Biopython code that builds the backbone (N, CA, C, O; Angstrom):
import numpy as np
from Bio.PDB.StructureBuilder import StructureBuilder

atoms = [
    (1, "UNK", "N", (79.589, -12.207, 124.026)),
    (1, "UNK", "CA", (79.919, -11.823, 125.716)),
    (1, "UNK", "C", (78.965, -12.033, 126.666)),
    (1, "UNK", "O", (77.809, -12.006, 126.242)),
    (2, "UNK", "N", (79.117, -12.231, 127.816)),
    (2, "UNK", "CA", (77.897, -12.656, 128.985)),
    (2, "UNK", "C", (77.674, -11.066, 129.763)),
    (2, "UNK", "O", (78.359, -10.106, 130.115)),
    (3, "UNK", "N", (76.267, -11.505, 129.759)),
    (3, "UNK", "CA", (75.764, -10.341, 130.520)),
    (3, "UNK", "C", (76.521, -10.718, 132.087)),
    (3, "UNK", "O", (76.881, -11.840, 132.445)),
    (4, "UNK", "N", (76.645, -9.335, 132.933)),
    (4, "UNK", "CA", (76.982, -9.088, 134.573)),
    (4, "UNK", "C", (75.713, -9.890, 135.335)),
    (4, "UNK", "O", (74.526, -9.829, 135.016)),
    (5, "UNK", "N", (76.204, -10.522, 136.242)),
    (5, "UNK", "CA", (74.763, -10.603, 137.225)),
    (5, "UNK", "C", (74.889, -9.839, 137.779)),
    (5, "UNK", "O", (75.990, -9.433, 138.152)),
    (6, "UNK", "N", (73.674, -9.276, 138.086)),
    (6, "UNK", "CA", (72.931, -7.599, 138.926)),
    (6, "UNK", "C", (72.011, -9.101, 140.151)),
    (6, "UNK", "O", (71.303, -10.051, 139.815)),
    (7, "UNK", "N", (72.483, -8.650, 141.519)),
    (7, "UNK", "CA", (71.441, -9.075, 142.121)),
    (7, "UNK", "C", (70.417, -8.050, 142.422)),
    (7, "UNK", "O", (70.390, -6.863, 142.096)),
    (8, "UNK", "N", (69.349, -8.950, 143.303)),
    (8, "UNK", "CA", (67.973, -7.931, 143.266)),
    (8, "UNK", "C", (68.549, -6.549, 144.261)),
    (8, "UNK", "O", (68.521, -5.378, 143.882)),
    (9, "UNK", "N", (69.034, -7.007, 145.530)),
    (9, "UNK", "CA", (69.694, -5.879, 146.483)),
    (9, "UNK", "C", (70.283, -4.505, 145.581)),
    (9, "UNK", "O", (70.031, -3.321, 145.803)),
    (10, "UNK", "N", (70.996, -4.988, 144.687)),
    (10, "UNK", "CA", (71.896, -4.461, 143.586)),
    (10, "UNK", "C", (71.047, -3.370, 142.972)),
    (10, "UNK", "O", (71.210, -2.159, 143.118)),
    (11, "UNK", "N", (69.862, -4.151, 142.071)),
    (11, "UNK", "CA", (68.982, -3.592, 141.320)),
    (11, "UNK", "C", (68.261, -2.625, 141.976)),
    (11, "UNK", "O", (67.847, -1.586, 141.461)),
    (12, "UNK", "N", (68.072, -3.074, 143.452)),
    (12, "UNK", "CA", (67.121, -2.089, 143.710)),
    (12, "UNK", "C", (67.908, -0.385, 144.163)),
    (12, "UNK", "O", (67.599, 0.762, 143.842)),
    (13, "UNK", "N", (68.893, -0.888, 144.940)),
    (13, "UNK", "CA", (70.100, 0.668, 144.644)),
    (13, "UNK", "C", (69.893, 1.015, 143.723)),
    (13, "UNK", "O", (69.471, 2.158, 143.896)),
    (14, "UNK", "N", (69.896, 0.819, 142.841)),
    (14, "UNK", "CA", (70.498, 1.233, 141.218)),
    (14, "UNK", "C", (68.842, 2.142, 141.190)),
    (14, "UNK", "O", (68.779, 3.370, 141.135)),
    (15, "UNK", "N", (67.978, 1.494, 141.227)),
    (15, "UNK", "CA", (66.825, 2.283, 140.647)),
    (15, "UNK", "C", (66.470, 3.310, 141.678)),
    (15, "UNK", "O", (65.957, 4.409, 141.469)),
    (16, "UNK", "N", (66.867, 2.719, 142.967)),
    (16, "UNK", "CA", (66.551, 3.994, 144.359)),
    (16, "UNK", "C", (67.241, 5.139, 143.650)),
    (16, "UNK", "O", (66.614, 6.136, 143.290)),
    (17, "UNK", "N", (68.578, 4.979, 143.449)),
    (17, "UNK", "CA", (69.565, 6.222, 142.978)),
    (17, "UNK", "C", (69.209, 6.886, 141.819)),
    (17, "UNK", "O", (69.435, 8.059, 141.524)),
    (18, "UNK", "N", (68.539, 5.894, 141.088)),
    (18, "UNK", "CA", (68.008, 6.921, 139.420)),
    (18, "UNK", "C", (66.370, 7.885, 140.130)),
    (18, "UNK", "O", (65.793, 8.808, 139.555)),
    (19, "UNK", "N", (65.983, 7.248, 141.519)),
    (19, "UNK", "CA", (64.313, 8.054, 141.550)),
    (19, "UNK", "C", (64.906, 9.115, 142.306)),
    (19, "UNK", "O", (64.296, 10.180, 142.214)),
    (20, "UNK", "N", (65.856, 9.118, 142.976)),
    (20, "UNK", "CA", (66.845, 9.736, 143.362)),
    (20, "UNK", "C", (66.959, 11.131, 143.262)),
    (20, "UNK", "O", (66.587, 12.113, 143.904)),
    (21, "UNK", "N", (67.822, 10.807, 141.888)),
    (21, "UNK", "CA", (68.173, 11.703, 140.964)),
    (21, "UNK", "C", (67.184, 12.545, 140.072)),
    (21, "UNK", "O", (67.326, 13.758, 139.922)),
    (22, "UNK", "N", (65.865, 11.596, 139.314)),
    (22, "UNK", "CA", (65.509, 12.136, 138.839)),
    (22, "UNK", "C", (64.165, 13.182, 139.571)),
    (22, "UNK", "O", (63.657, 14.153, 139.010)),
    (23, "UNK", "N", (63.765, 12.585, 141.109)),
    (23, "UNK", "CA", (63.396, 13.560, 141.729)),
    (23, "UNK", "C", (63.806, 14.964, 142.037)),
    (23, "UNK", "O", (63.276, 16.075, 142.033)),
    (24, "UNK", "N", (64.779, 14.532, 142.260)),
    (24, "UNK", "CA", (66.091, 16.242, 142.766)),
    (24, "UNK", "C", (65.690, 16.817, 141.626)),
    (24, "UNK", "O", (65.128, 17.900, 141.791)),
    (25, "UNK", "N", (65.824, 16.342, 140.230)),
    (25, "UNK", "CA", (66.044, 17.147, 139.019)),
    (25, "UNK", "C", (64.527, 18.005, 138.741)),
    (25, "UNK", "O", (64.311, 19.143, 138.323)),
    (26, "UNK", "N", (63.625, 16.913, 139.173)),
    (26, "UNK", "CA", (62.537, 17.650, 139.285)),
    (26, "UNK", "C", (61.728, 18.860, 139.967)),
    (26, "UNK", "O", (60.895, 19.633, 139.496)),
    (27, "UNK", "N", (62.290, 18.734, 141.269)),
    (27, "UNK", "CA", (62.197, 19.301, 141.968)),
    (27, "UNK", "C", (63.158, 20.718, 141.587)),
    (27, "UNK", "O", (62.525, 21.773, 141.533)),
    (28, "UNK", "N", (64.166, 20.756, 141.411)),
    (28, "UNK", "CA", (64.853, 21.656, 140.736)),
    (28, "UNK", "C", (63.652, 22.738, 139.539)),
    (28, "UNK", "O", (63.165, 23.855, 139.715)),
    (29, "UNK", "N", (63.559, 21.945, 138.595)),
    (29, "UNK", "CA", (62.411, 22.256, 137.369)),
    (29, "UNK", "C", (61.393, 22.959, 138.250)),
    (29, "UNK", "O", (61.273, 24.163, 138.023)),
    (30, "UNK", "N", (60.522, 22.364, 139.358)),
    (30, "UNK", "CA", (58.942, 23.190, 139.227)),
    (30, "UNK", "C", (58.649, 24.233, 140.160)),
    (30, "UNK", "O", (59.468, 24.991, 140.680)),
    (31, "UNK", "N", (57.401, 24.209, 140.330)),
    (31, "UNK", "CA", (57.181, 25.605, 141.216)),
    (31, "UNK", "C", (56.357, 25.271, 142.032)),
    (31, "UNK", "O", (55.383, 25.955, 142.345)),
    (32, "UNK", "N", (56.674, 24.041, 142.539)),
    (32, "UNK", "CA", (55.623, 23.020, 143.952)),
    (32, "UNK", "C", (56.188, 24.100, 145.123)),
    (32, "UNK", "O", (55.257, 24.413, 145.865)),
    (33, "UNK", "N", (57.020, 24.529, 145.363)),
    (33, "UNK", "CA", (57.386, 24.922, 146.916)),
    (33, "UNK", "C", (57.572, 26.341, 146.539)),
    (33, "UNK", "O", (57.193, 26.908, 145.515)),
    (34, "UNK", "N", (58.454, 26.976, 147.907)),
    (34, "UNK", "CA", (59.082, 28.230, 147.544)),
    (34, "UNK", "C", (60.493, 27.863, 146.959)),
    (34, "UNK", "O", (61.029, 26.754, 146.974)),
    (35, "UNK", "N", (60.941, 28.954, 146.476)),
    (35, "UNK", "CA", (62.195, 28.583, 145.839)),
    (35, "UNK", "C", (63.065, 28.445, 147.042)),
    (35, "UNK", "O", (63.625, 27.443, 146.596)),
    (36, "UNK", "N", (63.639, 28.617, 148.187)),
    (36, "UNK", "CA", (64.843, 28.273, 149.223)),
    (36, "UNK", "C", (64.565, 26.944, 149.258)),
    (36, "UNK", "O", (65.511, 26.180, 149.068)),
    (37, "UNK", "N", (63.379, 26.449, 149.478)),
    (37, "UNK", "CA", (62.774, 24.700, 149.716)),
    (37, "UNK", "C", (63.288, 24.241, 148.438)),
    (37, "UNK", "O", (64.433, 23.801, 148.331)),
    (38, "UNK", "N", (62.535, 24.324, 147.534)),
    (38, "UNK", "CA", (62.771, 23.605, 146.542)),
    (38, "UNK", "C", (64.215, 23.301, 146.174)),
    (38, "UNK", "O", (64.659, 22.216, 145.797)),
    (39, "UNK", "N", (64.888, 24.473, 146.353)),
    (39, "UNK", "CA", (66.619, 24.340, 145.636)),
    (39, "UNK", "C", (67.077, 23.721, 146.921)),
    (39, "UNK", "O", (68.029, 23.017, 146.585)),
    (40, "UNK", "N", (66.940, 23.630, 147.961)),
    (40, "UNK", "CA", (67.623, 22.718, 149.088)),
    (40, "UNK", "C", (67.590, 21.416, 148.606)),
    (40, "UNK", "O", (68.514, 20.659, 148.306)),
    (41, "UNK", "N", (66.104, 21.238, 148.570)),
    (41, "UNK", "CA", (65.685, 19.429, 148.258)),
    (41, "UNK", "C", (66.225, 18.935, 146.729)),
    (41, "UNK", "O", (66.951, 17.969, 146.493)),
    (42, "UNK", "N", (65.721, 19.769, 145.891)),
    (42, "UNK", "CA", (66.257, 19.381, 144.520)),
    (42, "UNK", "C", (67.637, 18.988, 144.768)),
    (42, "UNK", "O", (67.977, 17.813, 144.634)),
    (43, "UNK", "N", (68.452, 19.900, 145.122)),
    (43, "UNK", "CA", (70.003, 20.395, 144.979)),
    (43, "UNK", "C", (70.654, 18.942, 145.863)),
    (43, "UNK", "O", (71.583, 18.244, 145.457)),
    (44, "UNK", "N", (70.061, 18.788, 146.848)),
    (44, "UNK", "CA", (70.411, 17.458, 147.590)),
    (44, "UNK", "C", (70.055, 16.344, 147.392)),
    (44, "UNK", "O", (70.785, 15.537, 147.969)),
    (45, "UNK", "N", (68.963, 15.736, 146.627)),
    (45, "UNK", "CA", (68.371, 15.016, 146.237)),
    (45, "UNK", "C", (69.609, 14.715, 144.539)),
    (45, "UNK", "O", (70.299, 13.709, 144.373)),
    (46, "UNK", "N", (69.552, 15.464, 143.931)),
    (46, "UNK", "CA", (70.402, 15.201, 142.665)),
    (46, "UNK", "C", (71.499, 14.677, 143.078)),
    (46, "UNK", "O", (71.836, 13.554, 142.700)),
    (47, "UNK", "N", (72.411, 15.589, 144.129)),
    (47, "UNK", "CA", (73.900, 14.987, 144.538)),
    (47, "UNK", "C", (73.705, 14.158, 144.939)),
    (47, "UNK", "O", (74.585, 13.484, 144.404)),
    (48, "UNK", "N", (72.844, 13.057, 145.969)),
    (48, "UNK", "CA", (72.771, 12.167, 146.537)),
    (48, "UNK", "C", (72.876, 10.970, 145.427)),
    (48, "UNK", "O", (73.660, 10.024, 145.350)),
    (49, "UNK", "N", (71.561, 11.457, 144.429)),
    (49, "UNK", "CA", (71.803, 10.420, 143.322)),
    (49, "UNK", "C", (72.715, 10.186, 142.467)),
    (49, "UNK", "O", (72.893, 9.117, 141.883)),
    (50, "UNK", "N", (73.510, 11.457, 142.323)),
    (50, "UNK", "CA", (74.605, 11.246, 141.282)),
    (50, "UNK", "C", (75.461, 10.733, 142.042)),
    (50, "UNK", "O", (75.681, 9.579, 141.673)),
    (51, "UNK", "N", (76.276, 11.125, 143.249)),
    (51, "UNK", "CA", (77.248, 11.264, 144.037)),
    (51, "UNK", "C", (77.052, 8.670, 144.389)),
    (51, "UNK", "O", (77.902, 7.783, 144.461)),
    (52, "UNK", "N", (75.764, 8.675, 144.456)),
    (52, "UNK", "CA", (75.707, 7.069, 144.991)),
    (52, "UNK", "C", (75.280, 5.930, 143.554)),
    (52, "UNK", "O", (74.979, 4.738, 143.621)),
    (53, "UNK", "N", (75.373, 6.652, 142.548)),
    (53, "UNK", "CA", (75.615, 5.978, 141.325)),
    (53, "UNK", "C", (76.834, 5.872, 141.217)),
    (53, "UNK", "O", (76.979, 4.732, 140.775)),
    (54, "UNK", "N", (78.117, 6.458, 141.370)),
    (54, "UNK", "CA", (79.410, 6.087, 140.972)),
    (54, "UNK", "C", (79.918, 5.101, 141.608)),
    (54, "UNK", "O", (80.582, 4.249, 141.018)),
    (55, "UNK", "N", (79.726, 5.066, 142.696)),
    (55, "UNK", "CA", (80.319, 3.406, 143.303)),
    (55, "UNK", "C", (80.024, 1.995, 141.970)),
    (55, "UNK", "O", (80.661, 1.155, 141.335)),
    (56, "UNK", "N", (78.114, 2.684, 142.220)),
    (56, "UNK", "CA", (78.127, 1.448, 140.995)),
    (56, "UNK", "C", (78.280, 1.178, 139.961)),
    (56, "UNK", "O", (78.110, 0.059, 139.477)),
    (57, "UNK", "N", (78.697, 2.332, 139.310)),
    (57, "UNK", "CA", (79.184, 2.108, 137.535)),
    (57, "UNK", "C", (80.069, 1.826, 138.135)),
    (57, "UNK", "O", (79.779, 0.677, 138.467)),
    (58, "UNK", "N", (81.116, 2.064, 138.602)),
    (58, "UNK", "CA", (82.292, 1.478, 138.795)),
    (58, "UNK", "C", (82.819, -0.034, 139.513)),
    (58, "UNK", "O", (83.980, -0.440, 139.576)),
    (59, "UNK", "N", (81.273, -0.867, 140.143)),
    (59, "UNK", "CA", (81.315, -2.259, 140.182)),
    (59, "UNK", "C", (80.775, -2.723, 138.809)),
    (59, "UNK", "O", (81.435, -3.558, 138.190)),
    (60, "UNK", "N", (79.765, -2.301, 138.350)),
    (60, "UNK", "CA", (79.376, -2.906, 137.119)),
    (60, "UNK", "C", (80.140, -2.884, 136.023)),
    (60, "UNK", "O", (79.914, -3.570, 135.027)),
    (61, "UNK", "N", (81.293, -1.919, 136.181)),
    (61, "UNK", "CA", (82.321, -1.653, 134.858)),
    (61, "UNK", "C", (83.180, -2.883, 135.347)),
    (61, "UNK", "O", (83.308, -3.840, 134.584)),
    (62, "UNK", "N", (83.897, -2.893, 136.852)),
    (62, "UNK", "CA", (84.482, -3.713, 137.001)),
    (62, "UNK", "C", (84.450, -5.372, 136.571)),
    (62, "UNK", "O", (85.394, -6.068, 136.196)),
    (63, "UNK", "N", (82.713, -5.825, 136.807)),
    (63, "UNK", "CA", (82.044, -6.688, 136.609)),
    (63, "UNK", "C", (82.352, -7.387, 135.245)),
    (63, "UNK", "O", (82.958, -8.435, 135.020)),
    (64, "UNK", "N", (81.804, -6.567, 134.475)),
    (64, "UNK", "CA", (81.562, -6.735, 132.987)),
    (64, "UNK", "C", (83.075, -6.685, 132.378)),
    (64, "UNK", "O", (83.159, -7.269, 131.298)),
    (65, "UNK", "N", (84.394, -6.053, 132.898)),
    (65, "UNK", "CA", (85.610, -6.316, 132.399)),
    (65, "UNK", "C", (86.017, -7.689, 132.829)),
    (65, "UNK", "O", (86.665, -8.380, 132.042)),
    (66, "UNK", "N", (85.685, -8.154, 134.037)),
    (66, "UNK", "CA", (85.839, -9.739, 134.396)),
    (66, "UNK", "C", (85.944, -10.314, 133.874)),
    (66, "UNK", "O", (86.957, -10.909, 133.504)),
    (67, "UNK", "N", (84.444, -10.425, 133.491)),
    (67, "UNK", "CA", (83.670, -11.797, 132.717)),
    (67, "UNK", "C", (84.274, -11.496, 131.193)),
    (67, "UNK", "O", (84.554, -12.485, 130.515)),
    (68, "UNK", "N", (84.445, -10.430, 130.736)),
    (68, "UNK", "CA", (85.244, -10.040, 129.234)),
    (68, "UNK", "C", (86.979, -10.772, 129.181)),
    (68, "UNK", "O", (87.464, -11.364, 128.217)),
    (69, "UNK", "N", (87.604, -10.519, 130.425)),
    (69, "UNK", "CA", (88.780, -11.524, 130.565)),
    (69, "UNK", "C", (88.735, -12.699, 130.892)),
    (69, "UNK", "O", (89.836, -13.248, 130.876)),
    (70, "UNK", "N", (87.572, -13.554, 131.301)),
    (70, "UNK", "CA", (87.549, -15.022, 131.987)),
    (70, "UNK", "C", (87.181, -15.313, 130.197)),
    (70, "UNK", "O", (87.816, -16.208, 129.639)),
    (71, "UNK", "N", (86.456, -14.749, 129.635)),
    (71, "UNK", "CA", (86.083, -15.461, 128.222)),
    (71, "UNK", "C", (87.020, -15.504, 127.163)),
    (71, "UNK", "O", (86.931, -16.268, 126.201)),
    (72, "UNK", "N", (88.188, -14.427, 127.404)),
    (72, "UNK", "CA", (89.338, -14.073, 126.398)),
    (72, "UNK", "C", (90.339, -15.251, 126.131)),
    (72, "UNK", "O", (90.893, -15.405, 127.219)),
    (73, "UNK", "N", (91.015, -16.435, 124.983)),
    (73, "UNK", "CA", (91.180, -16.835, 125.181)),
    (73, "UNK", "C", (92.524, -17.167, 125.450)),
    (73, "UNK", "O", (93.225, -16.303, 124.924)),
    (74, "UNK", "N", (93.323, -18.156, 126.118)),
    (74, "UNK", "CA", (94.724, -17.217, 126.832)),
    (74, "UNK", "C", (95.708, -18.006, 125.591)),
    (74, "UNK", "O", (95.350, -18.979, 124.929)),
    (75, "UNK", "N", (97.155, -17.223, 125.486)),
    (75, "UNK", "CA", (97.953, -17.514, 124.811)),
    (75, "UNK", "C", (98.721, -18.635, 124.881)),
    (75, "UNK", "O", (99.343, -19.152, 123.953)),
    (76, "UNK", "N", (98.632, -19.132, 126.456)),
    (76, "UNK", "CA", (99.709, -20.275, 126.715)),
    (76, "UNK", "C", (98.785, -21.364, 125.969)),
    (76, "UNK", "O", (99.350, -22.412, 125.654)),
    (77, "UNK", "N", (97.354, -21.212, 125.640)),
    (77, "UNK", "CA", (96.846, -22.585, 124.832)),
    (77, "UNK", "C", (96.942, -22.555, 124.001)),
    (77, "UNK", "O", (96.601, -23.512, 123.305)),
]
sb = StructureBuilder()
sb.init_structure("model")
sb.init_model(0)
sb.init_chain("A")
sb.init_seg("    ")
for serial, (resi, resn, name, xyz) in enumerate(atoms, 1):
    if name == "N":
        sb.init_residue(resn, " ", resi, " ")
    sb.init_atom(name, np.array(xyz, "f"), 0.0, 1.0, " ", f" {name:<3s}", serial, name[0])
structure = sb.get_structure()
C-alpha cells in the first residue's frame, strides 16, 4: 500500500486545525480567564478546529482510497 502524498500547505493546515482544537479544549478546562471569556474562546476554537478537520479527513480518505484502487489488479488482465 502506498501512502497518500501530502503537500506542505495541506500539512500546515492540518497542524493549525489540530492546534486550534487542542488550544480550545485547553481553554475549556483551564482557570486562566473568567468563566464567560474562557468558555467563549474555548468553544469557538474547539468548534473551528473540529469543523475544519472534517474536509481534510474526507480529502485524505478519498486520496487514500484512490491509490488503493489504482494499485488493485484489473479483472480484464
